[in-house]
N, C-alpha and C positions, 0 to 999 in steps of 0.2 A: 488478603483475600485467599491466598493459596500458599501452601508450604509443601516442598517436595516430600513425598512419602506420607502426606496427609491422608487420613482415612475418612472416606465419605460413606454414606449409606449404600451406595451402589458400586463404588470403585475406590482404589487407592492410587494416588498419584505416584508415578515411578520416580526413582532417584534422578536428580537433574535440576536444571534451572527453570524457573517459570518466568516468562519474558514477554514483553511487548503486549500489554493489555489494551483492548479496544472495547468500547461500550456503545450500545445502541438501545434506544427505548423500545422495549418489546411490546408494551401496551400501556394503558393508563395507570396500571398498578405496579409495573415492574420494569427493570432494566435487564439486558442480557450482556454479560461480560465475557469476552473471549480472551484467551491467552495461549501462548505456546509453551509446551513442556519439552525440554531438550537436554540431551547429554551427548555432545559431539563425539564421534568416534566409537560410541557404544550402542546406539540405537537410532531409529528414525524419530525425529521430532514429531509431536502430535499437537494439533490445535484443539483445545477444549473450550467449553463454555459453562457458565454457571449463572443462575438468575438471582436477582436482588429484588426483594420486596420493598417498595417505597414506603408503605404505611408503617411497617414494623422496623424498617431500616436494618434488615438482616438478610444474609444470603441463605438460599436453600442448602440443605446438607447433601446435595447430589451434584455430580459433574457429568458432563456428556461430551462425547467426541464429535467435533465438527466434521463434515463430509466435504469432499472435493469432487465435483462432477467434471469429467473430461470426456474426450472421445472414447476412452476405454470404459466408461461407465461411472457409477457413483462409488467412490473409494474413500478410505479414511484420509483426512486432510494431513498428508505427510509429504515431505520434500521430494521423495523419489517419484511419486505420482505426478507432481507438478513438473518435474524435470522431464519425465518421459513424454508428456504431452508437448512440451516445447521442442524436444528432439525430433518428434514426428513432423515438426514444421521448420526444421533446419537449424535448430540450436546446437552449438558445437562444444560448449563448455562442459566440464565434468560435473557429475552429480554431487550434491552435498547432502549430508544427513541431518542438517539443521538449517535454520535461517529462513523458514517460510513464515511470513507474517502478513497480517492485514495491515497494510502500511498507510494508506490514505484515509481521509475521513469518509464516512458513508454519505452518499448523495442519492436523491430520489428524482427520477424522471419518468413521467407517464405511468405512475403507480408502481414502479419497480425501484429497488434499492441496488446501487452499484458501489463497487469499491475497487481500488487498485491493490493488487497483491504482489508480493515481492519476495525473492530469496536474496538476501543481501550478500552472503559470501559467494553465492552462485551467479550473481549479477543477472537475475531473471526478473522480468516484469510482465504483468498481464492485467487486463480488465476482466472483472468478474461480476456476475449478478448474484445477489443473495436471494435464495428461494423464500417463499412465504413462510416456511417452517423456521426461518432464521437459524438454520443448522447446516444448510448445504450451499456451498459457494460454487457456482458454475463458471468455468473459464470460458470467456467469449473469444478473446484473441490475445496473442502474445506480441510484445513489441520490445525487441532487444537489439535492433540494428542501428548503427554498425557495432558488432560485438566487440571489436577491439577497443572501443571507448569505455568498456566496463560500466554500462548504464545500470542504475539502481534507484531505489527510493523515489518513485515517481509520484506525481499528483495529477489528477485527471478531472476534467470537467467537460460539459457539453455546451457548445456554442448555440446562439439563437437559430442558426441555419441547420442545426441537427448534427453538425460535425463534432466528433470527439477530438479533444486536444489534450495531450499530456506534456508535462515538463519533467525531465529526468535528470537526476544527479549523475555526474560523470566522475569516475575515479581513474580514468586513463586520459591520454591525449593532453589537451590544455586545461582540463578540469572544469571548463565552462558547461553550463546546462545545455541540453538539446531538447528540441520539440519534435513531436510526431503527431500526425493526424490520422483519422479514420472516418469514413462515411458510415460504416456499419458496426464498428467496434471489433470486427474480426480481422480485417486486413489493414495494416498500418504502413504509413510511409516510413522511409528510412530517416532516422533522427538527424536533425541538423540544427545549427545555431540560428538565433534570430537577433536582429539588431537591437531589439528592446532589452535584451540581456547581454551586454557586451563583455562583461568581465566577471562572470560568476565563478564560484569555487565549490568544491565537493561537500555539499550539505543538503539536507532534506528541504525541498521547496514546498510551498503551500499554494493551493489554487482553489479558491472558493468563490461563491456568488451569493450576494445578499442584496435584495431590493433591486434586482436588475443590473447590478454592477458587479463585475468580476474583480477579484482581488488576487494578485500574484505576488507571493512573498519569496524572495531569493537572497542568498548570501553572496556578497561581493568578495572578490579576491583582495580588495584593498585592505591594508592592515593599519590599524591605529596603534602607534608606538610599537610596531612590530608584532602585534598580537593577531593570530588568525581568527577568523569568524568574528570580527569586531565591527563589521558594517552589514546591516540587513536592510533591504529595501522592500517596500510594498507599493506596487504599481496598480493602477485601476484602468478598466476598459469597459465599454458597453457591448462590444462585439467580439472581444478576444483577439482582435487583430491590431488595433491602434491603442497604444498604452501611454499613460502619463504617470509621472511620479506623484504618489500621495504622501508617503512618509519615507524618511531615511533615518535609520537609527545608528548612532555611533557610540560604542562603549569606550 
């Protein structure tokens, strides 16, 4: 889909890695494909997008910069802008020049499209809403507490009562997942463990809803024959509060 230094009609990709693609259906005829272009230590990473025509099964020969809307205005979607917005709300970790990704799946509520965004090396997490232009991601609220737990790679969903719920990977402390909630998507509770996930380990969770049932996917710390990430669970719930095991996968 993309090659560093690839030349398009309107731009040339800079030197660096192209990383973490995400896809959304733009309309009946096309898909929109987002990706990060980064070169750590050399420049700010940038999220770009490119459209794919379903009928011809070809990409357009143009790329475009995604935008990030914060309290400071509409800016290029780059890590330092994401970091500055979090710092204004009490975030204390140092800035990174790469690692800003669209990390969760796109989800629609009340006619709007939402996604969790993440800076993995910076351990930043936020809920964003995608504008109708499918080019601008507006940060609604950050959730990074407690910061010493090194929270990252979250998955988010909205419960039947309207409460937002996220599950976050943890790379510090005991490694188990934490949960945080918000009534408005802006102000979030401090992350904490829940009994339904007693022994998770640091890996990306999933949190989806199909047909009125929520599906929570998480990695156990249990090891099969000493191998990490060898047990994965999928739990189900109708309210996001009471969970039961649906599947357990052991490799």
